[in-house]
C-alpha positions in Angstrom: -0.4 0.2 -0.1 1.3 3.8 -1.3 1.7 6.5 1.3 -1.7 8.1 -0.3 -3.6 4.5 -0.5 -2.3 4.4 2.8 -3.4 8.4 4.0 -7.2 7.2 2.1 -6.9 4.0 4.8 -6.9 6.0 7.6 -9.8 6.5 10.3 -11.5 9.4 10.3 -10.1 10.4 13.6 -7.2 10.2 12.7 -7.3 12.4 9.6 -9.5 15.3 11.9 -7.2 14.9 14.5 -4.0 15.6 12.3 -6.1 18.0 9.2 -5.9 15.9 6.9 -9.9 15.4 6.5 -11.0 18.8 4.1 -13.9 20.8 6.0 -17.2 20.7 4.0 -17.1 23.4 1.2 -20.6 23.7 1.0 -23.6 23.4 3.2 -22.0 24.7 6.4 -23.1 28.0 8.7 -20.9 30.9 8.7 -18.3 30.7 11.2 -18.9 27.1 12.3 -15.6 24.7 12.7 -14.3 22.8 14.0 -12.6 24.3 16.5 -15.3 25.8 17.7 -17.3 22.1 17.8 -14.6 20.9 19.8 -14.3 24.0 22.5 -18.0 23.4 22.5 -17.6 19.9 23.4 -15.2 20.4 26.3 -16.6 23.7 27.4 -20.1 21.3 27.8 -17.7 18.1 28.9 -16.1 20.9 31.5 -19.9 22.5 33.1 -22.5 19.6 32.7 -19.9 16.4 33.0 -19.2 14.1 30.0 -22.6 11.9 30.3 -24.3 15.8 29.2 -21.6 15.5 25.7 -24.4 14.6 22.4 -24.1 16.0 19.0 -27.3 17.3 19.9 -26.3 19.3 23.2 -22.9 20.3 21.5 -25.0 21.9 18.7 -27.3 23.4 20.9 -23.8 25.4 22.4 -23.0 26.6 19.1 -26.8 27.5 18.5 -26.9 26.3 15.3 -28.9 22.9 14.3 -27.4 18.7 15.0 -27.0 17.8 11.1 -24.3 20.9 10.8 -22.3 19.2 12.8 -22.0 16.2 11.0 -20.2 17.8 8.0 -17.0 18.3 10.3 -17.3 15.2 12.4 -19.1 11.9 11.7 -19.7 10.5 14.6 -19.2 11.4 18.3 -16.8 8.9 19.4 -14.7 11.4 16.9 -16.0 14.4 18.5 -14.6 12.8 21.8 -11.2 11.9 21.2 -10.5 14.9 19.5 -11.5 16.3 22.7 -9.7 14.8 24.4 -6.1 15.6 22.2 -7.9 19.0 22.4 -7.4 19.3 26.0 -4.5 17.8 26.7 -2.7 20.9 24.6 0.3 20.6 24.0 3.4 19.8 26.2 5.5 23.0 28.3 8.8 21.7 26.2 11.3 24.3 27.3 9.7 23.1 31.3 9.9 19.8 30.5 13.9 20.1 28.5 15.7 21.2 32.2 17.4 19.1 34.7 18.6 15.8 34.2 16.8 12.9 33.2 15.4 12.2 36.1 13.6 15.5 36.6 12.6 15.9 33.0 10.5 12.5 33.4 9.1 13.4 36.9 8.1 17.7 35.2 6.6 15.2 32.6 4.3 12.8 34.7 3.0 15.9 37.1 2.2 17.5 33.5 0.2 14.6 32.8 -1.8 15.0 35.7 -2.2 18.7 36.1 -3.9 18.3 32.3 -5.9 15.5 34.0 -7.0 17.8 37.2 -8.2 20.1 34.4 -10.2 18.6 32.7 -11.3 14.9 35.0 -13.2 14.1 32.4 -10.8 13.4 29.6 -10.5 10.1 32.2 -13.6 9.0 31.3 -13.7 8.6 28.0 -13.8 4.9 27.0 -10.0 4.2 25.8 -10.6 2.1 22.5 -7.4 2.4 21.0 -3.5 3.9 21.6 -4.1 7.6 21.6 -2.7 9.4 18.5 -4.0 12.9 18.5 -0.9 15.0 17.4 -1.0 16.3 21.8 -0.4 12.9 23.0 2.1 12.3 20.3 3.8 14.9 21.1 3.9 14.6 25.0 5.2 11.3 24.0 7.8 12.7 22.4 8.8 14.8 25.2 9.1 11.8 27.6 10.9 10.0 25.2 13.6 12.4 24.4 13.9 12.7 28.7 14.9 8.9 28.5 17.4 9.4 25.8 20.4 10.2 27.9 19.4 6.7 29.8 21.3 3.2 28.0 17.9 1.4 29.2 16.4 0.1 25.4 14.0 1.7 23.0 11.3 -0.6 24.4 11.9 -0.1 27.2 12.0 3.5 27.4 8.0 3.0 25.6 7.7 0.7 28.6 8.5 3.1 31.4 6.2 6.3 29.6 3.7 3.6 29.1 3.6 2.8 32.6 4.4 6.4 34.7 1.0 6.8 31.5 -0.7 4.2 33.5 0.7 5.0 36.6 -0.5 9.2 36.9 -4.3 8.7 35.2 -4.7 5.5 37.6 -3.9 8.0 40.5 -5.8 11.1 39.0 -8.8 8.9 38.2 -9.0 6.6 42.1 -8.5 10.8 43.3 -11.6 12.1 41.8 -13.7 9.1 43.1 -12.9 8.8 46.2 -13.7 13.2 46.7 -16.7 12.0 44.7 -17.8 9.9 47.3 -16.3 11.8 50.5 -18.2 14.8 49.5 -21.8 13.5 51.1 -20.0 11.9 54.4 -21.1 13.5 57.6 -18.2 15.8 58.7 -15.5 13.2 61.2 -16.6 10.1 59.1 -13.3 10.2 57.1 -11.7 6.7 56.3 -9.0 6.7 58.7 -11.4 7.5 61.9 -14.5 4.4 60.4 -11.2 2.4 60.3 -10.4 3.0 64.5 -14.4 2.3 65.0 -14.8 -1.0 63.1 -10.9 -2.0 63.8 -9.2 -3.6 66.9 -5.4 -3.4 67.2 -5.5 -7.1 68.5 -6.9 -8.3 65.2 -5.5 -5.4 63.0 -1.6 -4.9 64.3 -0.1 -3.1 61.7 -2.9 -1.2 60.4 -3.3 0.2 63.4 0.4 0.7 64.0 -0.2 2.9 60.9 -3.3 4.7 62.3 -0.8 5.6 65.1 1.8 7.0 62.7 -0.7 9.1 60.8 -1.0 7.4 58.1 -4.1 8.1 57.9 -4.8 11.7 58.4 -7.6 13.7 56.8 -4.6 17.2 56.2 -1.8 14.7 55.2 -0.7 16.6 52.1 -2.9 15.6 49.3 0.4 15.1 46.7 2.4 13.2 49.0 1.2 10.0 47.6 1.9 11.0 44.0 5.0 12.1 44.6 6.0 8.7 46.8 4.4 7.1 43.8 6.3 9.1 40.9 9.4 9.0 43.1 9.4 5.3 43.2 9.1 4.7 39.1 12.2 6.8 38.9 14.5 5.3 41.2 13.0 1.8 39.8 14.1 3.3 35.8 17.1 4.4 37.2 18.6 1.2 39.1 17.8 -0.3 35.5 19.6 2.5 34.0 22.8 1.9 36.1 22.5 -1.9 35.7 23.3 -1.1 32.1 25.8 1.7 32.4 28.0 -1.2 34.3 27.1 -4.2 32.0 30.3 -4.8 29.4 29.8 -3.8 26.4 29.3 -6.6 23.9 32.4 -7.5 22.4 32.5 -6.8 18.1 33.6 -9.9 16.4 35.9 -9.1 13.4 36.8 -11.3 10.5 40.7 -12.3 9.7 40.4 -12.1 5.9 43.3 -13.9 5.3 42.6 -17.0 7.4 38.9 -16.8 7.7 39.0 -16.5 11.2 37.3 -14.1 13.6 39.3 -12.8 17.4 37.1 -11.0 20.2 
């Protein structure tokens, strides 16, 4: 398959995200654009929740008929993909280029986390394929560049980025779920308080030791768990990098053309 054929076979969502899809030339309402549609969808998701995003609701936000949107976006699923990529935005390349690779990787993870905290609805969009929008790809590039100074293999670098992405998404999702569940809880019934009421030290000695040390205190730094997990992941990658640096390089095999022997 040549390049032109491959491009014609791309899914519509990818074509739209990368600007490979021609905009309609006839029929659309003047002033309507793909960018405006995506921005309106993000506004609805932020103010009313992802469940409220529909082609009809976004059209209403723009003051146009629903069918006008279909001239730009063929389906809601494609609109959601575009919304997520636009919400993530491009990475702050200057900030992510400062310091050693550990600092750069940490800044990358915190940057992704900050984005998802601004747009928690984006975590609720089902993932049916690896994100391939231009902003998502730019974030991936930034993370791989941060790891370029290491001795990790290319597959290991990619696996490290996937591990960090999974950690960040999971942490933000869990924090949002806990916050939502705790919103209606009566005062004084935090997790630590409930554990203290329901358990005894004889049966759960390790748990009570943690409570006595303040591990479940509600006034703990909300970023503490994230920073701890991020540091442990980077520590592990650093140890792997160190091991790679201390491995002897493979000896080159040369051929003695005169006698047909190989030597180290």
